[in-house]
C-alpha positions in Angstrom: -4.0 -14.9 -9.1 -2.2 -14.9 -12.5 -3.1 -16.2 -16.3 -3.5 -15.2 -19.9 -6.9 -13.7 -20.1 -7.9 -12.7 -23.2 -8.3 -8.8 -23.5 -11.8 -9.3 -25.3 -13.0 -10.8 -21.8 -12.0 -7.5 -19.8 -13.3 -5.2 -22.1 -16.7 -7.3 -22.0 -16.3 -6.6 -18.0 -15.8 -3.4 -18.2 -18.7 -2.5 -20.2 -20.7 -4.6 -17.9 -19.6 -2.2 -15.1 -20.3 0.6 -16.9 -23.6 0.1 -17.4 -24.1 -1.1 -13.9 -22.7 2.1 -12.8 -25.6 4.1 -15.0 -28.1 3.2 -12.7 -26.3 2.2 -9.3 -24.7 5.7 -9.3 -28.1 7.5 -8.7 -29.5 7.0 -5.2 -27.1 4.7 -3.4 -26.4 4.8 0.1 -23.8 2.7 1.6 -24.9 1.2 4.8 -21.7 3.2 6.4 -20.3 2.2 9.4 -18.5 4.9 11.0 -17.3 2.8 13.5 -14.8 1.1 11.6 -13.8 4.5 10.0 -13.8 3.2 6.2 -17.2 4.2 5.6 -19.0 7.5 5.3 -22.6 8.3 4.6 -23.5 9.7 1.3 -25.6 13.1 2.0 -28.9 13.1 0.1 -29.1 9.5 -1.0 -31.9 7.2 -0.1 -31.8 4.3 2.3 -32.0 0.9 1.1 -32.5 -1.7 3.3 -31.3 -4.9 1.3 -28.1 -3.4 -0.1 -26.7 -0.3 -2.0 -26.2 -2.1 -5.5 -22.7 -2.0 -7.6 -20.4 0.6 -6.6 -16.7 1.2 -7.7 -14.9 2.4 -10.6 -13.5 1.4 -14.0 -10.0 2.8 -14.8 -7.7 2.9 -17.7 -3.6 3.6 -16.6 -1.1 4.2 -19.0 2.7 4.5 -18.0 5.6 4.9 -20.1 9.3 4.1 -18.9 11.5 7.1 -20.3 15.0 6.2 -19.9 16.8 3.7 -22.9 15.1 1.4 -23.9 11.9 3.6 -23.7 8.8 1.5 -23.3 5.5 0.8 -22.0 5.6 -0.4 -18.6 1.7 0.1 -17.8 -1.3 -0.2 -20.2 -3.9 -1.6 -17.6 -7.7 -1.8 -17.5 -9.0 -1.8 -14.0 -12.5 -2.5 -12.5 -12.9 -2.4 -9.0 -16.1 -3.4 -7.9 -18.1 -3.7 -4.3 -21.5 -3.9 -3.2 -23.1 -3.8 0.8 -26.1 -4.2 2.7 -27.4 -6.0 5.7 -29.2 -8.9 6.7 -31.8 -7.1 9.5 -30.7 -4.6 11.9 -27.8 -5.9 13.1 -25.8 -7.8 10.7 -24.1 -6.0 7.8 -21.9 -7.4 4.9 -19.6 -5.9 2.0 -18.4 -7.8 -0.9 -15.6 -6.6 -3.0 -13.7 -7.5 -6.0 -11.0 -6.0 -8.4 -10.2 -7.3 -12.0 -7.0 -6.0 -14.0 -5.8 -6.8 -17.6 -2.6 -4.9 -18.6 -2.1 -5.1 -22.4 1.5 -3.9 -21.8 2.7 -7.7 -21.2 0.7 -8.8 -24.7 2.3 -6.0 -27.0 5.9 -6.3 -26.4 8.5 -8.8 -25.1 10.3 -6.0 -22.8 9.7 -8.3 -19.8 10.2 -12.4 -19.5 7.6 -14.7 -19.3 7.4 -15.1 -15.6 6.8 -11.3 -15.4 4.3 -11.1 -18.1 2.3 -14.0 -16.4 2.5 -12.5 -13.3 1.4 -8.8 -14.0 -0.9 -9.4 -17.3 -4.0 -10.1 -15.5 -5.0 -10.2 -11.9 -8.4 -11.0 -9.9 -8.0 -10.0 -6.4 -10.6 -10.3 -3.7 -11.3 -7.1 -1.8 -13.1 -6.1 1.4 -15.4 -9.1 1.9 -16.6 -9.2 5.7 -19.8 -9.3 7.8 -20.4 -6.8 11.0 -22.3 -7.2 14.2 -22.7 -6.0 17.4 -23.3 -6.9 20.7 -23.2 -4.4 23.6 -20.0 -2.2 23.5 -18.6 -4.5 21.2 -18.5 -4.4 17.5 -16.8 -7.3 15.4 -15.9 -7.5 11.9 -15.1 -11.0 10.2 -13.5 -11.4 7.0 -11.0 -10.0 4.4 -10.7 -6.3 5.5 -8.4 -3.3 5.4 -7.1 -2.4 9.1 -5.3 0.9 8.9 -3.2 2.2 11.9 -1.2 5.1 10.7 -1.7 7.7 8.3 1.8 9.5 7.2 1.7 11.1 3.7 3.6 9.0 1.0 5.5 6.4 3.3 4.2 3.5 5.8 5.1 3.9 9.4 2.5 2.9 11.8 0.0 1.4 9.1 1.8 -2.2 10.0 -0.8 -4.3 9.5 -1.7 -3.5 5.6 0.0 -5.6 3.4 0.8 -4.0 0.1 1.0 -4.8 -3.9 4.6 -3.7 -4.3 4.4 -4.2 -8.1 4.4 -0.6 -8.6 6.5 0.3 -5.8 4.6 2.7 -3.5 3.5 4.9 -6.7 -0.4 3.9 -6.6 -2.8 6.0 -4.2 -2.7 3.9 -0.8 -6.2 3.0 -1.0 -5.2 0.8 -4.4 -1.9 -0.1 -2.9 -3.3 -1.9 0.2 -4.0 -5.4 0.5 -6.8 -6.3 2.7 -6.4 -9.3 5.5 -8.2 -12.2 6.2 -9.0 -11.1 9.7 -11.2 -11.5 12.8 -11.5 -7.9 14.6 -13.5 -6.9 18.0 -13.7 -3.2 18.8 -14.8 -1.9 22.1 -16.1 1.5 23.1 -16.4 3.0 26.6 -16.6 6.9 27.0 -13.3 8.3 25.4 -11.8 4.8 24.8 -11.4 2.6 22.0 -9.8 -0.7 22.5 -9.2 -2.9 19.4 -8.2 -6.8 19.2 -6.8 -8.1 15.9 -6.0 -11.8 14.6 -5.3 -12.9 11.3 -5.3 -16.6 10.9 -3.1 -16.9 7.9 -1.3 -13.5 6.7 -1.2 -12.0 3.5 2.3 -10.1 3.0 3.5 -7.9 0.4 3.2 -8.8 -3.4 6.8 -7.7 -4.6 6.3 -9.4 -8.0 8.9 -11.7 -10.3 12.7 -10.9 -10.9 13.2 -8.5 -14.0 9.8 -6.6 -13.2 9.7 -3.1 -13.2 10.0 -2.6 -9.6 11.3 -5.7 -8.3 13.9 -5.2 -5.5 17.0 -6.2 -6.9 19.8 -7.3 -4.4 23.5 -6.6 -4.4 25.8 -8.5 -6.2 29.6 -8.6 -6.4 31.4 -7.4 -9.9 32.0 -10.5 -11.8 28.9 -12.1 -10.1 25.1 -12.8 -11.4 21.9 -12.9 -9.2 19.5 -15.7 -9.1 16.1 -15.7 -7.3 14.4 -18.9 -5.7 10.9 -18.9 -5.5 9.5 -16.8 -2.6 8.9 -18.6 0.7 5.8 -17.1 2.2 4.6 -19.4 4.7 7.2 -21.0 7.5 6.8 -23.3 10.1 3.8 -24.7 11.9 0.2 -23.0 11.6 0.9 -20.9 14.5 3.8 -19.3 13.0 1.5 -17.9 10.4 -0.9 -16.3 12.6 -0.7 -12.8 13.2 -2.4 -11.0 16.4 -2.3 -7.4 18.0 -4.0 -5.1 20.2 -4.7 -1.3 19.9 -6.0 1.0 22.6 -6.9 5.0 21.5 -8.4 7.8 23.3 -9.3 11.3 22.2 -9.2 13.6 24.9 -9.5 17.7 24.3 -8.6 17.2 20.6 -5.8 14.9 21.2 -6.1 11.9 19.6 -3.6 9.2 21.3 -3.4 5.6 20.0 -0.7 2.8 21.3 -0.4 -1.1 20.0 1.3 -4.2 19.7 1.4 -6.3 16.8 2.9 -9.9 16.6 3.2 -10.8 12.8 4.9 -12.6 10.0 6.5 -9.4 8.5 4.8 -7.8 5.5 8.0 -7.0 3.8 10.4 -9.6 2.1 14.0 -10.2 3.3 16.4 -11.6 1.1 18.5 -14.6 2.3 21.6 -15.0 0.3 23.9 -18.0 -0.6 27.0 -17.6 -2.9 28.2 -20.5 -5.2 31.6 -19.6 -6.0 31.8 -22.5 -8.6 29.1 -20.6 -11.2 29.9 -17.3 -9.5 26.3 -16.4 -8.9 24.7 -15.0 -5.8 21.6 -16.8 -4.8 18.7 -15.0 -2.8 15.6 -16.5 -1.5 12.7 -13.8 -0.2 11.5 -15.0 3.1 9.4 -13.0 6.1 10.6 -13.1 9.3 8.4 -13.2 12.4 8.5 -9.7 14.1 7.4 -7.7 17.3 6.3 -4.4 16.6 5.0 -1.7 19.5 3.7 1.5 18.3 2.1 4.8 18.8 0.3 7.4 17.0 -0.3 10.6 18.0 -2.4 13.7 16.4 -4.1 17.2 17.3 -5.9 19.9 15.4 -5.0 23.2 15.9 -7.3 25.1 13.5 -5.9 25.3 9.8 -3.2 23.1 11.3 -3.0 19.5 11.6 0.0 17.8 14.0 0.5 14.1 13.5 3.3 11.9 15.0 3.9 8.0 14.4 6.6 5.7 15.9 7.2 2.1 15.9 9.9 -0.3 17.6 10.6 -3.2 15.5 12.2 -6.6 17.2 13.3 -9.7 14.7 13.5 -8.1 11.1 16.8 -8.9 9.1 18.4 -6.9 6.6 20.8 -7.5 3.9 24.5 -7.6 4.5 27.3 -7.0 2.3 29.6 -9.3 3.8 30.3 -11.8 1.5 31.4 -14.2 4.6 28.0 -14.1 5.9 26.5 -17.0 6.0 22.8 -16.0 4.9 23.4 -12.7 3.9 21.4 -11.1 6.4 22.0 -9.8 9.9 19.1 -9.2 12.4 18.5 -5.3 13.7 16.3 -4.0 16.1 14.9 -0.7 14.7 13.0 2.4 15.4 10.9 4.3 13.0 9.3 7.6 13.6 7.9 10.3 11.6 6.3 13.7 12.3 4.3 16.1 10.1 2.3 19.4 9.7 -0.7 19.4 7.5 -1.6 23.2 6.7 -4.7 23.9 5.1 -4.0 27.2 3.0 -6.2 29.8 1.1 -7.4 29.1 -2.4 -8.2 25.6 -1.7 -4.6 24.8 -1.2 -2.4 22.4 1.2 0.8 22.0 2.3 2.1 18.6 4.2 5.6 18.8 5.6 7.3 15.5 7.1 10.4 14.6 8.8 11.0 10.6 9.4 14.0 8.6 10.9 14.9 5.1 11.2 17.3 3.9 13.7 19.4 0.8 14.0 20.5 -0.9 17.5 23.2 -2.5 18.1 24.1 -1.5 14.6 26.1 -3.6 12.2 28.1 -1.8 9.7 27.9 -4.1 7.0 24.1 -3.5 6.3 23.4 -0.8 3.5 21.9 1.7 5.6 23.7 4.4 8.2 22.8 4.0 11.6 20.3 6.5 11.4 18.3 6.9 8.4 17.2 10.7 7.8 14.4 12.0 5.3 11.8 14.3 4.8 8.8 14.7 2.2 7.0 17.6 1.0 3.3 17.6 -0.5 1.8 20.7 -2.1 -1.9 20.6 -3.6 -3.9 23.5 -5.2 -7.1 23.8 -7.1 -5.8 25.8 -10.4 -8.8 26.7 -11.8 -12.5 24.6 -11.3 -12.4 21.1 -12.0 -8.5 21.2 -12.0 -6.0 20.1 -9.2 -2.1 20.4 -9.3 0.1 18.0 -6.7 3.5 17.3 -6.3 5.4 15.2 -3.7 8.7 15.4 -3.0 10.5 12.5 -0.6 13.9 12.5 -0.1 17.1 10.9 2.4 19.0 13.6 4.4 22.0 10.9 4.5 22.7 10.6 0.7 21.4 11.9 -2.9 18.3 9.4 -3.0 14.7 11.2 -4.0 11.4 10.4 -5.6 9.7 13.3 -7.2 5.9 12.9 -8.4 4.3 16.0 -9.8 0.7 15.3 -11.2 -2.5 17.1 -12.6 -6.2 15.9 -12.2 -9.1 17.1 -14.2 -12.4 16.5 -13.1 -14.1 17.1 -16.3 -17.4 15.5 -15.7 -19.2 14.5 -12.8 -18.1 11.0 -11.8 -15.2 11.3 -14.5 -11.4 12.4 -13.6 -8.4 12.2 -15.8 -5.0 12.4 -13.9 -1.6 12.7 -16.0 2.0 13.2 -14.2 5.3 11.6 -13.8 7.6 9.5 -11.5 11.0 10.7 -11.4 13.8 8.9 -9.3 17.3 9.7 -8.2 20.2 8.6 -6.1 22.7 5.5 -5.9 21.7 1.8 -6.8 21.4 0.9 -3.0 19.2 3.7 -2.2 15.4 3.2 -1.6 14.5 5.5 -4.7 17.9 5.2 -6.7 17.7 1.6 -7.2 14.8 2.7 -9.6 16.8 5.7 -11.2 16.3 4.0 -14.7 12.6 3.4 -14.3 11.4 7.3 -14.3 7.7 7.3 -16.2 5.4 9.3 -17.3 1.5 8.2 -17.0 -2.2 9.2 -17.5 -5.3 7.6 -15.9 -8.8 7.9 -17.1 -11.4 6.9 -14.0 -15.0 6.9 -13.9 -16.4 6.2 -10.6 -20.2 5.2 -10.2 
């Protein structure tokens, strides 16, 4: 949802949120439901039967893109608000909304009007659902997060979540993920956990508008230009827009194992292409394929070391073809994505995470951008430097070519419920690489957040 919301309205909203936070932060207890994995108890808080007041955060984020021409790419104020409670003992609810206003799109003319309109301000419903139980069954109806994977830095088995990709994968995952309108049923018996999921109308990734900082521009032959048609987010009849899936997991002797099947409208956009020779134009249209996904996750705790692995086989997804004679500019390829990693808890409140990952294409078509096997790795180091100061660095790289992302940052928790973050996002690689396509989008950034 976008418009030209005046800055003064968001200032008033932020002030209102801060006043709510001053009272709500004192003794609040979310009626947390560990059953669904996203709600944790607040030790020492007092229970409230009717609800828990308003919770959330207000945050100011600034980012300056450094390559020439240097410019402000983000000056955003964000208010993320939620509340929850229950009706009686068996019916629980949660409501959430997020409001954004980005001043960067009002102080310069670096971006075209479509981008400015799309990213200047935004109002988004976050999690809005009701929970209830019947015997061994638990149900959640409404807009909700469904997280099936937990690897660091990239998405593998986390196939249900849609994402706001207007800042690529740079935001924290809890902010990057977009909830789905869904009905979810979970069944528990002994060590078995079964889950059924139905999404009547899917939410897909938000890729923004052409000309935006992280819009996924497509390849164009020398001497030609690109034109992008409006994105097609829906196709076919109502049944073609439904997603559904099932997941089963078990915890045995410390081994956490799961398997799932998911039939969906792909969250990722595929750019179909026509070529107009008369105007020397590549005409692209973003569509969302119907795909099947079969996946599994595995985790095991070995004292101070945690091992995780995920794998997903995807059938039905199409990829960009570089063959100019291809009628629609895409070829369908079945793929296997897998990742495995070790998480080490180190002395001095430090952490090291190491991951390797791969995508393999079956029936490989040599006209696509990728190699038959795309390999990569990531390194994450996190440590507490001094009390209230924390340093972190994330490096993600391809093993097939020079294509990487480096993300150093510092966090200062300078007061209770306040934090200040500053860091950098550095891209490198060829224009066809996952990270190299943003080689001219390096940025430095800072965030100040008040939670309540």
